[in-house]
Wavefront OBJ file of the C-alpha trace (Angstrom):
o trace
v 0.000 0.000 0.000
v 0.940 3.617 -0.401
v 0.831 6.121 2.452
v -2.989 6.059 2.549
v -4.564 2.765 3.605
v -8.103 1.496 3.141
v -9.159 2.898 6.520
v -6.618 5.677 7.069
v -9.272 8.398 7.142
v -11.466 6.607 9.683
v -9.457 6.258 12.926
v -12.479 5.568 15.133
v -13.493 2.316 13.427
v -13.531 -0.815 15.568
v -12.807 -4.201 13.964
v -13.302 -7.678 15.419
v -11.328 -10.724 14.216
v -11.960 -14.271 15.427
v -9.232 -16.899 15.303
v -6.703 -14.084 15.647
v -4.112 -16.143 17.498
v -2.429 -17.435 14.341
v -2.682 -17.911 10.591
v -5.199 -15.890 8.587
v -6.655 -14.266 11.706
v -3.322 -12.945 12.943
v -2.360 -11.775 9.454
v -5.720 -10.022 9.095
v -5.324 -8.149 12.378
v -1.875 -6.997 11.266
v -3.127 -5.979 7.816
v -6.040 -3.986 9.255
v -3.654 -2.019 11.426
v -1.475 -1.421 8.383
v -4.540 -0.103 6.552
v -5.423 2.397 9.282
v -7.539 0.553 11.867
v -6.540 1.618 15.363
v -9.044 -0.243 17.582
v -9.353 -4.013 17.514
v -11.181 -6.840 19.255
v -9.274 -10.119 18.898
v -10.644 -13.522 19.879
v -9.224 -17.037 19.882
v -9.253 -20.080 22.138
v -5.467 -19.699 22.420
v -4.760 -16.945 24.936
v -1.002 -17.114 24.322
v -1.513 -16.788 20.574
v -3.754 -13.777 21.113
v -1.144 -12.127 23.289
v 1.502 -12.745 20.637
v -0.658 -11.221 17.898
v -1.571 -8.211 20.033
v 2.103 -7.577 20.761
v 2.872 -7.317 17.028
v 0.339 -4.569 16.326
v 2.111 -1.562 17.796
v -1.085 -0.226 19.355
v -1.786 1.017 22.852
v -3.110 -1.740 25.113
v -6.315 0.185 25.696
v -7.057 0.027 21.959
v -6.749 -3.753 21.672
v -9.220 -6.009 23.437
v -8.299 -9.695 23.573
v -10.826 -12.345 24.582
v -9.904 -16.026 24.832
v -13.013 -18.165 24.358
v -14.633 -20.751 22.114
v -16.606 -19.041 19.330
v -19.317 -21.693 19.751
v -20.001 -20.465 23.312
v -23.062 -18.191 23.210
v -22.664 -17.157 26.847
v -19.126 -15.975 26.151
v -20.299 -13.997 23.121
v -22.992 -12.259 25.156
v -20.514 -11.361 27.878
v -17.923 -10.042 25.432
v -20.520 -8.062 23.471
v -21.251 -6.189 26.676
v -17.540 -5.455 27.152
v -17.223 -4.212 23.555
v -20.125 -1.816 24.110
v -18.623 -0.524 27.345
v -15.054 -0.264 26.070
v -15.494 1.015 22.517
v -19.143 1.986 22.207
v -19.374 0.604 18.679
v -18.385 -2.098 16.201
v -17.882 -1.456 12.497
v -16.046 -4.402 10.952
v -15.835 -8.116 11.672
v -14.012 -11.156 10.329
v -15.499 -14.571 11.158
v -12.341 -16.593 10.712
v -12.032 -19.045 13.612
v -12.273 -22.705 12.674
v -10.829 -26.188 12.869
v -10.079 -28.793 10.239
v -10.358 -32.537 9.763
v -9.994 -35.147 7.035
v -11.621 -38.531 6.522
v -14.295 -40.326 4.559
v -17.948 -40.262 5.542
v -17.887 -43.979 6.335
v -14.859 -43.610 8.590
v -15.749 -40.339 10.324
v -17.124 -40.383 13.850
v -20.175 -38.365 14.776
v -18.166 -36.805 17.584
v -15.671 -35.458 15.038
v -18.516 -34.210 12.835
v -19.991 -32.300 15.778
v -16.590 -30.903 16.839
v -16.049 -29.375 13.403
v -19.634 -28.154 12.989
v -19.546 -26.569 16.437
v -16.487 -24.470 15.664
v -16.884 -23.818 11.952
v -20.637 -23.392 11.624
v -22.086 -22.707 15.079
v -19.156 -20.373 15.721
v -19.744 -18.364 12.542
v -23.476 -18.192 13.256
v -22.806 -16.743 16.707
v -20.162 -14.381 15.321
v -22.622 -13.050 12.750
v -25.455 -12.884 15.277
v -23.380 -10.873 17.740
v -21.553 -8.629 15.299
v -24.598 -7.786 13.184
v -26.384 -6.633 16.334
v -23.429 -4.546 17.491
v -22.922 -2.934 14.085
v -26.647 -2.202 13.738
v -26.661 -0.514 17.146
v -24.107 1.979 15.858
v -26.432 3.081 13.086
v -23.558 3.719 10.658
v -23.487 0.394 8.811
v -20.435 -1.765 8.498
v -18.909 -4.801 6.859
v -18.299 -8.462 7.705
v -16.243 -11.143 5.982
v -16.779 -14.834 6.740
v -13.879 -17.144 5.962
v -15.233 -20.231 4.205
v -13.192 -22.555 1.970
v -13.056 -23.805 -1.583
v -13.848 -27.244 -0.104
v -17.332 -25.858 0.510
v -17.595 -25.334 -3.236
v -15.742 -28.282 -4.782
v -16.338 -31.839 -3.584
v -13.341 -34.039 -2.900
v -13.093 -37.405 -1.121
v -12.220 -37.059 2.538
v -13.522 -33.498 2.909
v -17.184 -34.083 3.766
v -17.151 -32.840 7.346
v -14.958 -29.806 6.764
v -16.456 -29.025 3.355
v -20.058 -29.157 4.569
v -19.214 -26.831 7.460
v -17.709 -24.332 5.031
v -20.581 -24.673 2.558
v -22.799 -23.691 5.478
v -20.629 -20.620 6.065
v -21.131 -19.592 2.427
v -24.908 -19.773 2.789
v -24.929 -18.030 6.163
v -22.993 -15.143 4.653
v -25.478 -14.790 1.776
v -28.486 -14.761 4.083
v -26.705 -12.345 6.415
v -26.042 -10.046 3.444
v -29.765 -9.824 2.729
v -30.698 -9.390 6.376
v -27.950 -6.844 7.019
v -28.595 -4.678 3.971
v -31.384 -2.566 5.553
v -28.898 -1.561 8.260
v -26.111 -0.862 5.771
v -24.207 -3.996 6.756
v -22.351 -5.727 3.935
v -21.501 -9.423 4.335
v -19.234 -11.370 2.006
v -17.322 -14.623 2.199
v -13.858 -15.588 1.052
v -13.109 -19.134 -0.121
v -9.389 -19.853 0.139
v -7.801 -22.956 -1.261
v -4.635 -24.144 0.402
v -3.129 -21.555 2.753
v 0.144 -21.928 4.618
v -1.230 -21.843 8.171
v -0.670 -23.846 11.385
v -4.103 -25.513 11.016
v -2.454 -28.089 8.734
v -0.495 -29.456 11.682
v -3.698 -31.166 12.831
v -3.759 -33.262 9.632
v -1.919 -36.594 9.580
v -1.287 -36.450 5.836
v 0.405 -33.066 6.257
v 2.601 -34.428 9.022
v 3.472 -37.283 6.678
v 4.393 -34.772 3.971
v 6.618 -32.880 6.407
v 8.392 -36.101 7.324
v 8.802 -36.945 3.644
v 9.982 -33.530 2.438
v 11.945 -32.398 5.486
v 10.137 -29.179 6.450
v 6.718 -27.558 6.594
v 7.597 -25.157 3.785
v 8.760 -27.999 1.577
v 5.533 -29.853 2.341
v 3.464 -26.794 1.390
v 5.462 -26.410 -1.807
v 4.908 -30.047 -2.760
v 1.181 -29.947 -1.984
v 0.703 -26.706 -3.886
v 2.514 -28.066 -6.917
v 0.277 -31.139 -6.898
v -3.102 -29.465 -6.449
v -3.056 -25.816 -7.556
v -2.933 -24.763 -11.233
v -0.813 -21.786 -10.158
v 1.477 -24.234 -8.410
v 1.483 -22.893 -4.863
v -0.567 -22.292 -1.753
v -1.523 -18.799 -0.580
v 0.271 -16.975 2.197
v -1.924 -15.817 5.113
v -0.929 -12.233 4.315
v -2.407 -12.562 0.808
v -5.774 -13.697 2.151
v -5.621 -10.927 4.751
v -5.232 -8.336 2.004
v -8.271 -9.677 0.177
v -10.289 -9.601 3.408
v -9.239 -5.993 4.022
v -10.435 -5.077 0.524
v -13.847 -6.674 1.090
v -14.213 -4.898 4.438
v -13.299 -1.509 3.021
v -15.335 1.120 1.215
v -13.398 0.229 -1.928
v -15.890 -2.657 -2.018
v -18.789 -0.433 -0.936
v -21.337 -1.969 -3.332
v -20.201 -5.580 -2.930
v -22.312 -7.782 -0.675
v -23.420 -11.405 -0.700
v -20.488 -12.388 -2.900
v -17.878 -15.133 -2.669
v -14.243 -14.390 -3.416
v -12.557 -17.636 -4.462
v -8.829 -17.418 -3.698
v -7.616 -20.913 -4.556
v -4.922 -20.663 -7.220
v -7.344 -22.132 -9.757
v -8.122 -25.287 -7.772
v -11.890 -25.097 -8.329
v -11.704 -24.607 -12.096
l 1 2 3 4 5 6 7 8 9 10 11 12 13 14 15 16 17 18 19 20 21 22 23 24 25 26 27 28 29 30 31 32 33 34 35 36 37 38 39 40 41 42 43 44 45 46 47 48 49 50 51 52 53 54 55 56 57 58 59 60 61 62 63 64 65 66 67 68 69 70 71 72 73 74 75 76 77 78 79 80 81 82 83 84 85 86 87 88 89 90 91 92 93 94 95 96 97 98 99 100 101 102 103 104 105 106 107 108 109 110 111 112 113 114 115 116 117 118 119 120 121 122 123 124 125 126 127 128 129 130 131 132 133 134 135 136 137 138 139 140 141 142 143 144 145 146 147 148 149 150 151 152 153 154 155 156 157 158 159 160 161 162 163 164 165 166 167 168 169 170 171 172 173 174 175 176 177 178 179 180 181 182 183 184 185 186 187 188 189 190 191 192 193 194 195 196 197 198 199 200 201 202 203 204 205 206 207 208 209 210 211 212 213 214 215 216 217 218 219 220 221 222 223 224 225 226 227 228 229 230 231 232 233 234 235 236 237 238 239 240 241 242 243 244 245 246 247 248 249 250 251 252 253 254 255 256 257 258 259 260 261 262 263 264 265 266 267 268
């Protein structure tokens, strides 16, 4: 970016990012600050990760609220919404990013694993939207939300049923939210990344196998990208963060209910 960022002329805006302890969430928080946002609400289950992200932002502690909780916990959302009102008096932007991953066929998957993923990826996004749409509407100035889905919610592949269905649900939630938010000037879009070089892969056995085979995480990402992406590589978290910042900003002022597919051509 040049000297003027997406939000440089609007210093009072407040942005909320879930899953901000690492990966896309951490990169998004950093990008928003780089674009001019000066007040942030960061959530994640990982309190240490949140603290690490907050420390990278270069903001005064009073301008960064961190809240460690499970996004599928409605009680925690209600409590933190109250704190946001008291501390900042408004909310303008939100990124529903928190989620978990899994891999396995329908026949092999356990119902417990299905519910674990749905709880975080779908229930969590529902509660994020529910809370943030209310807070933004209360401000009366409109706002913008981006929900992080996945190309696996668009393109079927063996072994992705649980994760893919959760992300397909996120896509639909975002579209309905766009219609429901429009009367209050709230735009809602989703982004559908393909492979992204984030720590979430460490939960996948086949990724750990690739690391053992190739010798490093970066080499594993390079090999997987070369195998599956027409452009030959996975995205960096910072690239997805930049696309999220665009969708949140007034540069995308007439864009709502859309899906930005950022997958290196995987879904073609």
